[in-house]
N, C-alpha and C positions, 0 to 999 in steps of 0.2 A: 503493500500500498503505498501508495504517494501523497504527500500532502503540501503545499505552498505555503510561504512564510506568511501571507493574506492568511488562509483559511486557520493558522493556525493561530494567529492574531484574532481572529472573529472569537475563535471557542474560548479565547485566555482574557479576551478583553484587553488584549494590549495594543500599542502603537508599533506598526514595524518603523526601521530605519536602516534603509538598506534596498534591495530588491524585493518586494513584495511578488515574485512569481520564481524565485529560486525556489526548488524542489528538495525535500527531504524523504528518505525512507526506513532509516534505521537513528538509533537513538545511540551515544557514545557520553564518556567521561569528557572534561574539557582539555584533558592533556593527551588524550587517545583520539580525538576529533579527526576524519576525515573527510572527503568531497561527498555530500549526500546525506549528512549524520547531523541530526539533532542535540546541541547539548545545551548545559545551563553553567551561569555563575553565581552563585549566593555567598561562598563564604569567600571574605575578603584575602585569605591565605593564598587561594588559585588565580589571583586576578591578574598574574604577567603571563599566565595561559590566553586570556583574551585574545592577547595580541600576536602569538602564535600559533592559537589551533586553526587545524585546517576543516573544522565541522562548516559545515554551508550556512546554518542555524544557530544562533548563541539567546537565551531567554537572560535578559537582566532585569536588573531592579530599575526602577522610575530614576532613583537617585544616579545612578552609572553614568559619570560623563568620560570617555576615554581621553587620555592621555596620548595617544597614538594612533597611527591608521590600525584599521581593524578589517580582515577581508570577509569576516562574518558578517551576513545580516542581521541587525539586532532586531529582538522583540522585547520591549519595554512592557513590564507590568509591576504591580503595588508589591510581591513578593514571588521573587522567583522561583525560592523552594516550594512553594505552595504551588505555584503553578505547574511547577514541572510535573508533579506530582498529580495533580489533576490530570495533566496531558497522559502521564503512565496510566491512569484509570479511564480515560477518553479512550487511550488504543486500544487497553484491553477489552473494554465492552465492545468494540468495532470489530478484534479479532475474531469473537465468541460469537459475533452476529449471527448465529448459523440456523435454519429454518429448515423444514421438511423431513421427508421419509426417507433415508435411504436402502437401498435392496442390495443384497440379501437381508431381510429382520423380519423377524418373526413377533406381532401380536398377537396373542391369544384371547381368546373371546372373553366377555366382559371387561373388555378393558375402556379405561374415558379418559380422556387427555384435553385439557385446555388448548389456547390458540397460543400459536409460537414455537410451536414442540419440534426440538430436532431430536431427531433418532438416527444414532449413523448405521453404517454398514456393519452386520454379523452381532447384532444385538439381540436381545429375546426380553420378552416381555410377558409376564407370567398372568395368570386368569384372573381376573375381578382387581385387577389393580388398578388407582384410579392417581391420575396425574394433573397437578394444577398448571397454572399459565407460563410461557418460557420458559419452560425448562428444556435443558439442553443434555443430552446424553450420549455420549461419544461413543467410536465404535470398539466391539467384542465387551458392551457391558452385558451384567444379567439382573433383571430385576424378578423379582422370584412372586408367587402367588400371592393375592392379597395385601400387596404392599401399597402404603399411602404416601403420595410425596404431594409438598403444597408447591407453589408459587415461585417462580425465580431460582430454582434449583440448576446445579451444573453437577454431573457424576463425568467425571473424566474417563478416557478409554481404559477399560479394563476392571471398573470398580463391579463390584458383587454386592449385589444387596439380598438377601436372605427372605423368603416368604414373613407376612405377619409384620414386618417393619413398620415402624410410622416417622416420616421424615416431615419436619415443617418448613416452611417457606424462607427463601435467601441462604441455603445451607448449599455448601460446595464439599464433595468427596473427590479427593483425588486420586490418580490411578492406582491400582494394583489393591485398594482397601478393600476389606470385607466386612460386611456388616451383618451381623445377626445370626455368623456360625455358632456351631455347640457349647456351651460351656464346659471347662473340664470336670464331669462329675463321672466317679468312677467307685465303684463302693468295692472294699476288699471283702475276698471270700476265704473260707475256710481252709483252701488246698493254694490258698496262696496268689490265685488271679484276680483279677477285676472285672466285676460286671457295669456296663454302662448306664448309667442314670437317664433316662429321657430326658432333654432338655425342651420345654415345652411352652417357654415362655417366647418373648420379642424385644425388640429393641427399639426405645423411641429418642428418638432426635428433635430435639425442640428448635424452634427460628434461629438462626444467623448463625449457623456452629460449621466450623470450618475442619475438616478432617484430614491431614497430610497424609502423601502414598506411603503405600504398603501397609496400614494400620491394620488391626485387628480390635472388634469389638463384637463380644461375645452376646449370646440371646442368654435370658435368664433361664433357671431353671424351673421355677415358677415365677410368676409376675414378667416383670420387665426391668431390663438394663437401663439406664436411664441418662441420656447427655442434656442438659439443662441449657436453656438459652445462652448465646453469646461464646459456648466454649470452643476453644483453639487448641485445636491439636498440630504438634508437628509430625512429621515422616516418622515410621517403626513404631507406632505406640499401641499396645495392648490392653486391653481393660476385659476383664475376666466377667463369667456371669452374675448378674444381680448389683452391679455397680452404681453406684448416683455419683455423677460429678456435677456443682453447681453451678451457677449462671458465672458465665465471663471468666472462668477459671482456664489459666493457660499452660499448656502442658508440651514441654520440648521432648526431642526424639527420644526413642529407644528406652522410654519409660515402662514401667508393666508394672499391671493396679490388680491385683488378686480379688477373687469374690467376696460379694458382699458387703465392699467397704463404702462407706460415704464419705465424700470429699466435699467442703463447703464451696461457696461461693468467693469470686474474686481471689482465689489463693494462682501463687506463682510458683510450677514446679518445675526444674532444671531439668538435664538430660541425663539420662541413667539411675532415674529415682526408681529403685524397689519398693512397692509398698503391700504390706501383709495383708492378706483378708479378714475382714469381722472386725476390722477397725473404724473410728470415727475420726476425721479431721477436719478442725472448724473452719472458719470463714476468714480471709485474710492470710493464711497461711503462706509460708517461703519456705520452700526448701532448696537446698542448694542440689548442684549437681552432684552426681553418684552416690547419694545417701542411702540409707536404709533404713525405712519407718516399718518398726514393728508394734507401735502402741499408739494409743489414741494421742491426737494433737489438740490444742485450744485454739481459740481463735486468736490470730494476730503473732501468733509461735513464729520464728524464725528458726531453723533446724539445719545440721550440717551431721554427716558421718555415718558410719557403719557399725554398728547402730547407732541412729542419730543421737545427737543432744542438743541444748542449746549454742548459737551459731556464737554467743560473744565466748561463751566458754570452751566450745571448739577450737577457734584462732588462738586463744591464749595456750590451750593445751597443745595444739601445734607446732608451737615455737619451744614448748620446751620439749616436745619429742623430736623436733629436728637437733636439741642441744643433748638431747640425750646421752650419747657416749663420752662428751664432754663433763655430764652431770655425773656418767658412772664414775670417772674418770678420778673426780674430784673426790666424791666419796670413798673412794679407794685412798686416795692420798690423807683423806681427812680421817680415817679408819686408822693407817697405820700410824698416824700422828700421836691418834689417844692411844693405841696400844703400845707406844713407845713411853707415853708417859704415865 
């Protein structure tokens, strides 16, 4: 896709300084700009690059006044950083603006869907699925029987949504993610084998949730695994059966949450965190990366370590841990001195 400086200025409500007909088709950092690229200058630290960049168009603040000749066409706006972000959002919307049903694809009996549906090739939609307006389902995706999907959702290529799942409005499910797979339920038998316990619940994902690539959310044994409104997942996250995650909680990559744990709202959970099952984590909790959580956490706690404990105590203890060889050596010297005396 190509855009002229005039078109971009119109989107951003900015002023063109230079050639309004110059075209761009890609984005770049200001120091890596090349012909046909669009960049921006917001940080004064990078001002020198505006004079050497090869980018065709640069977005700058209204207050910027060049001291030397600039080859790029400028678009002056009130806030260059916010305007560039707005442009990225617009570009993404245009890029995802697809509609229609590609073939081959399968739509089973009883399926209903709203206007603006995009269904990529090699998709399968199971029986009695209900899909809202402006939903985008990219190629090679699977939607099981009796799934409910709200408006303005996006399922990137290869997403797998098992039967009975309920998904709200404005949700994004990235490639390779599985929602509604069986929970890890096995009963030990007398002979040492394990008997599988049927997992007959479902997964409920509320509005404005984004699930990163290659994540797995298990269906409940009974009832529902619930992801509340506004939750954001990074890639490669596992949520076990009957877990509930509160509103606007953000979880970084490679975190695993065991069954029946409840996590509050507005929590921040770092990467590679392991959370045991059947515990309760309060609202506003912060868990540092690679921590292991084996007990309940109160509202507002910040923890680190495995097993985790108070973040401030952990930081102080870590200083001592790093100095442990010297501390031991000093103790040995002190011990010998006391013995001699």
